[in-house]
C-alpha positions as CSV (number, residue, x, y, z in Angstrom):
1,V,16.8,-10.9,21.8
2,V,18.3,-14.1,23.2
3,D,20.7,-15.7,20.7
4,N,20.8,-19.1,22.4
5,A,17.1,-19.6,22.7
6,A,16.2,-23.3,22.2
7,G,12.6,-22.6,21.0
8,L,9.1,-22.1,22.1
9,V,8.0,-23.4,25.5
10,F,4.5,-23.7,26.8
11,V,3.7,-23.3,30.5
12,F,0.2,-24.2,31.4
13,S,-1.7,-22.8,34.3
14,G,-2.1,-24.7,37.6
15,M,-5.4,-25.6,39.2
16,G,-5.8,-22.4,41.2
17,T,-8.8,-20.1,41.2
18,Q,-10.9,-20.3,38.1
19,W,-12.8,-17.4,36.5
20,W,-16.4,-18.0,35.5
21,A,-16.0,-16.5,32.0
22,M,-12.6,-18.0,31.1
23,G,-12.4,-18.9,27.5
24,R,-15.8,-17.5,26.6
25,D,-14.6,-15.0,24.0
26,L,-12.6,-17.7,22.2
27,L,-15.6,-20.2,22.3
28,N,-17.9,-17.6,20.9
29,A,-15.5,-16.5,18.2
30,G,-15.5,-19.9,16.5
31,G,-12.4,-20.9,14.7
32,V,-9.8,-23.5,15.7
33,F,-10.2,-23.0,19.5
34,A,-13.9,-23.5,19.4
35,A,-13.6,-26.5,17.1
36,E,-11.1,-28.2,19.3
37,A,-13.1,-27.4,22.4
38,A,-16.2,-29.0,20.8
39,H,-14.2,-32.1,19.9
40,I,-13.0,-32.5,23.4
41,D,-16.5,-31.7,24.8
42,D,-18.1,-34.4,22.6
43,A,-15.7,-37.0,23.9
44,F,-16.1,-35.9,27.5
45,Q,-19.9,-35.9,27.4
46,K,-19.8,-39.6,26.4
47,I,-18.1,-40.5,29.7
48,A,-19.3,-37.8,32.0
49,D,-22.9,-37.1,30.9
50,W,-22.4,-33.3,31.1
51,S,-20.9,-30.6,28.9
52,I,-17.8,-28.7,29.8
53,I,-18.8,-26.0,27.2
54,E,-22.2,-25.6,28.7
55,E,-20.6,-25.1,32.1
56,L,-18.1,-22.5,30.7
57,L,-21.0,-20.6,29.1
58,R,-23.2,-20.4,32.2
59,P,-24.0,-16.9,33.5
60,E,-21.9,-15.9,36.5
61,E,-24.7,-16.4,39.0
62,E,-25.1,-20.0,37.8
63,S,-21.5,-20.9,37.3
64,R,-20.1,-23.9,39.0
65,I,-16.5,-23.4,37.9
66,T,-15.2,-23.2,41.4
67,S,-16.1,-26.9,41.9
68,T,-13.1,-29.1,41.3
69,A,-15.2,-31.6,39.3
70,I,-16.0,-28.8,36.9
71,A,-12.7,-26.8,37.0
72,Q,-10.3,-29.6,36.2
73,P,-11.9,-30.8,33.0
74,A,-12.6,-27.1,32.0
75,T,-8.9,-26.2,32.5
76,F,-7.9,-29.2,30.4
77,L,-10.2,-28.3,27.6
78,L,-9.1,-24.6,27.6
79,Q,-5.4,-25.5,27.6
80,V,-5.6,-28.0,24.7
81,A,-7.9,-25.8,22.7
82,L,-5.6,-22.8,23.2
83,T,-2.6,-24.9,22.1
84,R,-4.4,-25.8,18.9
85,E,-5.4,-22.1,18.4
86,L,-1.8,-21.0,18.8
87,A,-0.4,-23.8,16.6
88,Q,-2.1,-22.4,13.6
89,F,0.2,-19.4,13.9
90,G,3.3,-21.7,13.9
């Protein structure tokens, strides 16, 4: 236990190697994470004409997550949705 802790700190991942199934369990579970992901994906589709969620749910043999154009928006979606998921627990 650290007596002088200032509070909670978030450290988000960098843009290193992405895993084809990242976030899949949380997307399929529904809840806050999936709702926030859908909200972000709806806005994204209006400007990009493709779905981040569809990309994240592709089977491994069809995944394009190693492409920077896919990985960067996917990482953003996952980080924001995970923050919303964790926020519900205070």
